[in-house]
Backbone as ProteinMPNN parsed JSONL, in Angstrom:
{"seq_chain_A": "XXXXXXXXXXXXXXXXXXXXXXXXXXXXXXXXXXXXXXXXXXXXXXXXXXXXXXXXXXXXXXXXXXXXXXXXXXXXX", "coords_chain_A": {"N_chain_A": [[171.396, 229.411, 113.69], [171.972, 232.623, 114.855], [172.143, 235.673, 113.326], [174.632, 238.156, 113.661], [174.889, 241.682, 114.243], [177.142, 243.098, 114.389], [180.131, 244.017, 112.751], [182.843, 242.054, 111.48], [186.252, 242.583, 112.451], [188.278, 242.238, 110.646], [189.065, 241.591, 107.204], [189.533, 238.898, 106.592], [188.117, 237.569, 108.609], [185.529, 238.289, 107.939], [185.269, 237.037, 105.441], [185.478, 234.343, 106.217], [183.176, 234.069, 107.808], [181.264, 234.639, 105.876], [181.631, 232.477, 104.116], [180.732, 230.437, 105.791], [178.059, 231.158, 106.011], [177.182, 230.809, 103.364], [177.451, 228.033, 103.16], [175.548, 227.218, 105.06], [173.18, 228.23, 103.887], [173.156, 226.809, 101.488], [172.756, 224.267, 102.42], [170.078, 223.953, 102.918], [168.758, 223.544, 105.28], [167.792, 225.502, 106.924], [165.069, 227.377, 108.289], [162.622, 229.45, 106.644], [162.522, 232.118, 107.718], [164.924, 232.187, 109.162], [166.697, 231.799, 107.045], [166.353, 234.176, 105.597], [167.313, 236.061, 107.452], [169.978, 235.221, 107.761], [170.815, 235.47, 105.133], [170.641, 238.246, 104.828], [172.664, 239.06, 106.593], [174.825, 237.972, 105.228], [174.792, 239.564, 102.928], [175.519, 242.009, 104.064], [178.103, 241.397, 104.92], [179.309, 240.844, 102.463], [179.263, 243.37, 101.295], [180.977, 244.701, 103.082], [183.376, 243.29, 102.59], [183.806, 243.882, 99.876], [184.209, 246.642, 100.083], [186.509, 246.69, 101.657], [188.351, 245.488, 99.909], [188.294, 247.374, 97.827], [189.357, 249.582, 99.159], [191.934, 248.628, 99.737], [192.893, 248.275, 97.145], [192.923, 250.924, 96.298], [194.875, 251.964, 98.016], [197.149, 250.541, 97.146], [197.298, 251.523, 94.572], [197.845, 254.232, 95.064], [200.333, 254.001, 96.346], [201.81, 252.889, 94.258], [201.679, 254.91, 92.333], [203.078, 256.856, 93.684], [205.508, 255.868, 93.459], [206.682, 254.337, 95.417], [206.989, 251.668, 95.446], [209.122, 250.975, 93.996], [212.057, 249.141, 93.058], [214.318, 248.41, 95.666], [217.386, 249.899, 96.112], [220.344, 248.622, 97.089], [222.93, 249.459, 97.008], [225.15, 251.791, 98.327], [226.657, 253.695, 97.218]], "CA_chain_A": [[172.394, 230.448, 113.9], [171.438, 233.972, 114.843], [173.113, 236.575, 112.711], [174.993, 239.297, 114.478], [174.911, 242.914, 113.471], [178.473, 243.701, 114.46], [180.966, 243.619, 111.633], [184.161, 241.566, 111.859], [187.286, 243.602, 112.392], [189.216, 241.966, 109.569], [188.561, 241.022, 105.952], [189.592, 237.434, 106.672], [187.007, 237.141, 109.459], [184.303, 238.463, 107.16], [185.248, 235.975, 104.424], [185.191, 233.075, 106.892], [181.759, 234.071, 108.182], [180.506, 234.577, 104.627], [181.692, 231.088, 103.655], [179.847, 229.676, 106.671], [176.687, 231.506, 105.635], [176.896, 230.143, 102.086], [177.276, 226.613, 103.465], [174.247, 227.068, 105.729], [172.099, 228.453, 102.926], [173.162, 225.716, 100.513], [172.318, 223.025, 103.056], [168.624, 223.873, 102.867], [168.253, 223.124, 106.576], [167.272, 226.648, 107.67], [163.703, 227.785, 108.031], [162.559, 230.627, 105.792], [162.885, 233.324, 108.475], [166.36, 232.081, 109.424], [167.385, 232.0, 105.769], [166.327, 235.603, 105.284], [168.206, 236.746, 108.392], [171.342, 234.834, 107.416], [171.092, 236.075, 103.831], [170.875, 239.673, 105.062], [174.007, 239.17, 107.174], [175.747, 237.698, 104.142], [174.84, 240.749, 102.08], [176.307, 243.008, 104.793], [179.499, 240.958, 104.88], [179.776, 241.025, 101.095], [179.509, 244.808, 101.133], [182.18, 244.991, 103.861], [184.527, 242.723, 101.871], [184.011, 244.669, 98.665], [184.78, 247.925, 100.476], [187.884, 246.429, 102.092], [189.159, 245.272, 98.708], [188.404, 248.653, 97.117], [190.296, 250.4, 99.933], [193.278, 248.086, 99.529], [193.258, 248.584, 95.764], [193.237, 252.347, 96.25], [196.166, 252.149, 98.689], [198.187, 250.037, 96.244], [197.378, 252.479, 93.471], [198.528, 255.428, 95.58], [201.737, 253.641, 96.55], [202.428, 252.691, 92.952], [201.823, 256.229, 91.713], [204.099, 257.582, 94.43], [206.756, 255.177, 93.141], [207.274, 253.761, 96.624], [207.187, 250.221, 95.253], [210.285, 250.799, 93.125], [213.049, 248.247, 93.66], [215.223, 249.021, 96.641], [218.79, 249.873, 95.699], [221.154, 248.38, 98.271], [224.24, 250.099, 96.849], [225.152, 253.09, 99.002], [227.559, 254.601, 96.51]], "C_chain_A": [[171.701, 231.79, 113.897], [172.508, 234.894, 114.324], [173.381, 237.736, 113.648], [175.031, 240.531, 113.607], [176.265, 243.589, 113.54], [179.326, 243.152, 113.329], [182.302, 243.089, 112.139], [185.205, 242.661, 111.674], [188.176, 243.435, 111.166], [188.513, 241.337, 108.372], [188.494, 239.499, 106.044], [188.46, 236.877, 107.53], [185.692, 237.227, 108.709], [184.173, 237.362, 106.113], [184.883, 234.635, 105.065], [183.716, 232.989, 107.277], [180.883, 233.958, 106.937], [180.496, 233.152, 104.064], [180.773, 230.194, 104.485], [178.381, 229.918, 106.313], [176.296, 230.802, 104.34], [176.636, 228.652, 102.325], [175.92, 226.358, 104.109], [173.095, 227.213, 104.741], [172.01, 227.314, 101.915], [172.652, 224.407, 101.106], [170.808, 222.847, 102.988], [167.992, 223.498, 104.189], [167.645, 224.272, 107.391], [165.815, 226.893, 107.309], [163.732, 229.095, 107.259], [163.024, 231.884, 106.522], [164.384, 233.335, 108.795], [167.157, 232.345, 108.156], [167.447, 233.47, 105.406], [167.279, 236.393, 106.173], [169.668, 236.479, 108.043], [171.746, 235.449, 106.077], [171.399, 237.565, 103.984], [172.264, 239.903, 105.651], [175.065, 238.929, 106.099], [175.897, 238.892, 103.216], [175.659, 241.853, 102.744], [177.795, 242.666, 104.741], [180.096, 241.145, 103.49], [180.115, 242.489, 100.846], [180.791, 245.216, 101.871], [183.433, 244.496, 103.132], [184.836, 243.516, 100.614], [184.651, 246.016, 98.992], [186.235, 247.756, 100.923], [188.808, 246.236, 100.897], [189.345, 246.564, 97.919], [189.39, 249.57, 97.827], [191.729, 249.931, 99.716], [193.773, 248.399, 98.126], [193.653, 250.057, 95.625], [194.596, 252.623, 96.897], [197.31, 251.689, 97.794], [198.38, 251.013, 95.093], [198.13, 253.737, 93.895], [200.014, 255.151, 95.769], [202.468, 253.484, 95.223], [202.663, 254.026, 92.264], [202.919, 257.045, 92.391], [205.479, 256.963, 94.222], [207.438, 254.601, 94.379], [207.481, 252.271, 96.495], [208.336, 249.953, 94.288], [211.29, 249.888, 93.82], [214.001, 249.014, 94.565], [216.648, 248.846, 96.175], [219.663, 249.751, 96.949], [222.53, 249.023, 98.187], [224.203, 251.488, 97.465], [226.038, 254.09, 98.295], [226.867, 255.353, 95.42]], "O_chain_A": [[170.904, 232.063, 112.999], [173.637, 234.901, 114.814], [172.485, 238.232, 114.332], [175.185, 240.444, 112.389], [176.511, 244.558, 112.821], [179.251, 241.97, 112.994], [182.843, 243.608, 113.116], [185.047, 243.552, 110.84], [188.768, 244.408, 110.7], [187.504, 240.645, 108.513], [187.512, 238.888, 105.621], [187.902, 235.826, 107.212], [184.841, 236.345, 108.826], [183.088, 236.815, 105.918], [184.076, 233.881, 104.52], [183.083, 231.95, 107.092], [179.872, 233.255, 106.949], [179.463, 232.679, 103.59], [180.115, 229.302, 103.949], [177.569, 228.993, 106.316], [175.196, 230.259, 104.235], [175.706, 228.082, 101.754], [175.225, 225.405, 103.755], [172.153, 226.421, 104.753], [170.915, 226.903, 101.531], [172.172, 223.538, 100.378], [170.312, 221.72, 102.998], [166.808, 223.164, 104.23], [167.047, 224.032, 108.44], [165.386, 226.652, 106.181], [164.758, 229.775, 107.225], [163.841, 232.637, 105.991], [165.031, 234.379, 108.708], [168.175, 233.035, 108.189], [168.484, 233.958, 104.956], [167.973, 237.292, 105.699], [170.491, 237.394, 108.031], [172.881, 235.894, 105.908], [172.313, 238.082, 103.341], [172.962, 240.835, 105.253], [176.088, 239.612, 106.069], [177.001, 239.2, 102.768], [176.411, 242.557, 102.07], [178.637, 243.542, 104.542], [181.248, 241.554, 103.352], [181.146, 242.8, 100.249], [181.595, 245.986, 101.344], [184.436, 245.207, 103.068], [185.999, 243.793, 100.321], [185.53, 246.482, 98.267], [187.088, 248.584, 100.603], [189.921, 246.761, 100.877], [190.431, 246.822, 97.401], [190.173, 250.261, 97.177], [192.633, 250.747, 99.531], [194.938, 248.749, 97.938], [194.604, 250.388, 94.917], [195.377, 253.425, 96.384], [198.33, 252.37, 97.693], [199.51, 251.291, 94.692], [198.966, 254.242, 93.146], [200.856, 255.969, 95.397], [203.618, 253.902, 95.088], [203.723, 254.251, 91.68], [203.606, 257.833, 91.741], [206.483, 257.459, 94.735], [208.653, 254.401, 94.378], [208.1, 251.664, 97.369], [208.503, 248.829, 93.815], [211.361, 249.871, 95.049], [214.424, 250.126, 94.252], [217.065, 247.728, 95.872], [219.713, 250.668, 97.769], [223.227, 249.121, 99.197], [223.314, 252.279, 97.153], [226.153, 255.232, 98.74], [227.493, 256.157, 94.73]]}, "name": "protein", "num_of_chains": 1, "seq": "XXXXXXXXXXXXXXXXXXXXXXXXXXXXXXXXXXXXXXXXXXXXXXXXXXXXXXXXXXXXXXXXXXXXXXXXXXXXX"}
C-alpha cells in the first residue's frame, strides 16, 4: 500500500484508514520502508482525528455555555 498525503475529508474516513493501517502494521507483512511510510501516514491521521475531536469538544462546550442545549419548551403560552 502506498500512503497518500491527502487527508480524508471526514473523521470517519480517517478512522477507517487508521484502522486499516494498524491491521497492516500488526500483520508484519510489510517491508521496513513500507512500514515506516505507513506508520507516518498513521501518525498524520491520528493528529487529524485528535484535532477533529478537540474541535467538536470545543463546539459542544460553546453550545453548552450558550445554553442552546436547554430542553425545548413546546408550550407556546
